[in-house]
C-alpha positions in Angstrom: 121.6 30.0 -32.8 120.0 33.1 -34.3 119.3 36.4 -32.3 117.2 39.4 -32.2 118.3 42.8 -30.3 116.0 44.1 -28.5 115.5 48.3 -28.4 118.0 48.7 -25.8 120.6 46.4 -27.2 120.5 43.4 -25.9 120.5 40.3 -27.6 118.3 37.3 -27.3 118.2 33.9 -28.6 115.2 33.3 -31.4 114.7 30.0 -30.0 114.6 29.1 -25.9 113.2 26.5 -23.6 109.9 26.7 -21.5 109.6 24.9 -18.4 106.1 25.8 -17.7 103.8 23.1 -16.4 107.7 21.2 -15.7 107.2 20.1 -12.0 109.7 21.2 -9.7 111.6 17.4 -9.2 111.7 16.8 -12.6 113.0 21.0 -13.7 116.9 20.5 -13.1 116.9 17.1 -15.5 115.1 19.0 -18.1 116.8 21.8 -18.1 120.5 20.0 -17.7 119.2 17.8 -20.9 117.6 21.3 -22.6 121.3 22.9 -22.3 123.1 20.0 -23.3 120.9 20.0 -26.5 122.4 23.4 -27.0 119.7 25.6 -25.4 120.9 28.7 -23.6 117.6 30.8 -23.3 115.3 29.5 -20.4 112.3 30.5 -19.5 110.5 30.4 -15.8 108.2 32.3 -13.8 107.3 32.9 -10.0 103.5 31.2 -11.0 105.7 28.2 -12.3 106.7 27.0 -8.9 110.5 25.9 -10.5 112.9 29.0 -10.6 115.1 27.2 -7.9 115.0 24.0 -10.2 116.3 26.4 -13.1 119.3 28.6 -10.6 120.2 24.9 -9.4 120.8 23.4 -12.8 122.6 26.2 -14.2 125.2 26.8 -10.9 125.9 23.1 -11.5 126.1 23.0 -15.4 129.5 24.3 -15.4 129.0 26.9 -18.4 129.3 30.4 -17.2 126.7 32.5 -16.0 127.0 34.9 -19.1 126.2 31.9 -21.7 122.4 32.1 -20.4 119.4 34.0 -21.4 117.3 33.8 -18.2 113.6 34.9 -18.1 110.9 35.0 -15.2 108.2 36.9 -14.9 106.0 38.8 -11.6 102.9 36.9 -11.0 99.5 38.8 -10.0 100.1 38.4 -6.1 103.2 40.1 -6.1 101.7 42.9 -7.9 101.9 46.3 -6.7 106.1 48.5 -6.2 106.7 47.2 -2.8 105.8 43.1 -3.4 107.0 43.0 -6.4 110.4 44.5 -5.2 110.6 41.8 -3.0 109.5 39.5 -4.9 112.1 40.2 -8.0 114.9 40.1 -5.0 113.3 36.5 -4.3 113.6 35.5 -7.9 117.0 36.5 -8.1 118.2 34.4 -4.9 116.0 31.1 -6.0 117.9 32.0 -9.6 121.3 32.0 -7.7 122.1 35.1 -9.9 122.9 38.8 -9.9 120.9 39.5 -12.4 117.9 38.4 -14.6 118.5 38.9 -18.5 114.4 39.6 -18.9 111.7 40.5 -16.0 107.9 40.7 -17.3 104.8 41.3 -16.0 103.3 37.8 -16.2 99.2 39.1 -16.5 98.0 42.8 -16.8 96.3 42.8 -13.8 96.3 44.4 -9.9 99.1 47.3 -9.3 100.6 46.5 -12.9 102.0 50.0 -12.7 103.3 49.2 -9.1 105.2 46.6 -10.6 106.3 48.2 -13.6 108.1 50.9 -11.4 109.7 48.0 -9.3 111.1 46.7 -12.7 111.9 50.0 -14.0 114.4 50.6 -10.8 115.5 47.0 -11.0 116.6 47.8 -14.5 118.2 50.7 -13.6 120.2 49.7 -10.8 121.5 46.9 -13.3 119.5 43.8 -11.5 117.7 43.0 -14.7 119.1 43.0 -18.6 115.9 44.0 -19.9 112.2 44.4 -18.9 109.1 43.7 -20.7 104.8 42.3 -20.3 103.7 39.2 -20.9 99.4 39.1 -22.0 98.9 42.6 -22.5 96.4 42.8 -25.4 97.0 45.5 -27.6 94.5 48.3 -25.4 96.9 47.6 -21.8 99.8 47.4 -23.8 99.5 50.5 -25.5 98.6 52.0 -21.9 101.8 50.8 -20.4 104.2 51.9 -23.7 103.0 55.6 -23.4 102.8 56.2 -19.7 105.9 54.2 -19.0 109.5 55.7 -18.5 111.1 52.7 -19.7 109.6 50.9 -22.5 108.7 47.3 -22.8 111.3 45.3 -24.6 109.4 42.3 -25.3 105.8 41.0 -24.9 105.3 37.4 -24.2 101.8 36.4 -25.6 99.7 33.4 -26.4 100.8 33.0 -30.4 100.9 29.9 -32.9 99.7 29.1 -36.1 96.0 29.5 -35.0 96.2 32.4 -33.4 99.3 34.6 -35.2 98.4 38.2 -33.2 98.5 39.8 -36.3 96.7 42.8 -35.2 99.0 42.9 -31.5 101.9 42.5 -34.2 101.4 45.8 -35.8 101.4 48.0 -32.6 104.5 46.1 -31.3 106.1 46.7 -34.3 105.6 50.3 -34.5 107.0 50.3 -30.6 110.0 48.5 -31.2 108.6 46.0 -28.8 109.8 42.0 -29.9 106.8 39.6 -29.7 107.7 36.5 -27.5 105.2 33.2 -28.0 103.7 31.2 -25.3 102.3 28.4 -26.2 103.7 28.1 -29.8 102.1 24.4 -30.4 98.7 25.4 -28.5 99.1 22.4 -26.2 98.2 20.0 -29.2 94.7 21.7 -29.1 92.9 22.1 -32.8 94.6 18.4 -33.5 97.4 20.6 -33.7 100.3 18.1 -34.4 98.0 16.8 -37.3 97.3 19.2 -39.4 97.2 18.8 -42.7 98.8 21.5 -44.1 101.8 21.5 -41.4 102.0 17.7 -42.4 102.3 18.3 -46.2 105.1 21.4 -45.7 106.8 19.3 -43.1 107.1 16.6 -46.3 108.6 18.5 -48.7 111.7 19.1 -46.0 111.8 16.4 -44.0 110.6 17.9 -40.7 107.5 17.0 -38.0 104.7 19.4 -38.0 106.7 20.8 -34.6 109.6 21.9 -36.6 107.4 23.3 -39.3 105.2 25.4 -36.5 108.4 27.1 -35.6 109.7 27.7 -38.5 107.2 29.8 -39.3 107.2 31.6 -36.2 110.5 32.1 -36.0 110.4 33.6 -39.9 107.7 35.3 -38.8 109.7 37.3 -36.3 108.2 36.0 -33.4 110.9 34.4 -30.4 109.5 30.9 -29.3 110.1 28.8 -26.3 109.0 25.7 -26.8 108.5 23.0 -23.7 109.2 19.2 -24.0 110.3 16.9 -21.1 111.6 14.4 -23.7 115.1 15.2 -24.7 114.2 13.5 -28.2 111.8 16.5 -28.4 113.8 19.5 -27.3 116.4 18.1 -29.6 113.8 18.3 -32.3 112.7 21.5 -31.8 116.1 22.9 -31.6 116.7 21.7 -35.1 115.3 24.4 -37.1 117.5 26.4 -38.4 119.0 24.2 -41.6 115.7 25.2 -43.3 113.6 27.9 -44.7 110.1 27.9 -45.6 108.7 29.6 -49.0 106.3 32.2 -49.7 103.9 29.9 -50.5 104.4 27.8 -47.7 104.2 30.9 -45.0 101.1 31.9 -47.0 99.7 28.7 -46.6 99.9 28.9 -42.8 98.9 32.1 -42.4 95.4 31.0 -43.8 94.9 28.8 -40.6 94.8 31.8 -38.4 91.6 31.5 -36.5 92.2 35.3 -34.8 91.4 34.1 -31.5 92.8 32.5 -28.5 92.3 28.8 -27.9 92.9 29.3 -24.2 91.3 32.4 -22.3 90.2 36.0 -23.1 91.1 39.1 -20.5 87.7 40.4 -22.2 85.8 37.6 -20.6 84.5 38.8 -17.4 84.3 35.1 -16.3 87.9 34.7 -17.2 89.4 37.7 -15.1 87.1 36.5 -12.2 89.1 33.3 -12.2 92.3 35.6 -12.7 91.4 37.8 -9.5 91.3 34.3 -7.4 95.0 34.1 -7.7 95.5 37.4 -6.2 
């Protein structure tokens, strides 16, 4: 496994396993299979409803807690200092752990400053090893970067070959915040797995479209957390460290960037109203 070192010195695996949209009743089985495959970084969230499944697997798998890097996120309904503080304690209980490796604000809505203060406090108390944000566009990312006491170590945002976050990455790099991808396969949008550029490059190395896409992100200094409920695909996604894309390959894939989300925009009032229904 390859690692990145976050701005506070904490080492984080470059490749992890995500459990977004994994049904709670399937989470234990899937996480155990991911661990058996070799994954040691697991990404969950309060909103996913499966923190308990992750925690149960960690408790049963027989490996020491320190071998794992666990990420979770505070949801909009828990925004604000008091609610966020209580929700962090609840996440610790569900995950059956004394500490969380990385804690993020899931969405930049509600009293996210109060949420961040609760996270800073948890960090100072040793309950969290690193804190950061998720889905913070450059404007709100810069806001929290400049006015927080403990600077965000990570910003987890939609990142894939069709939206490479070039502008956002420029500012994250400037301030030493690690970019982390959710949706590295864009949930198959844009006929992702039949893209001719990715298929042609994969053919040179005997690799799948998914493996080429992950390799591109890894070589672009992006942390990835692909999700699958199928063990063969978990293994395929994990097997991306035995080849390297050339500069020409990278340039071809960079040309696929459409520069916009395939899911939603925080700048769209209807989208923001939709998020508010969850608060």
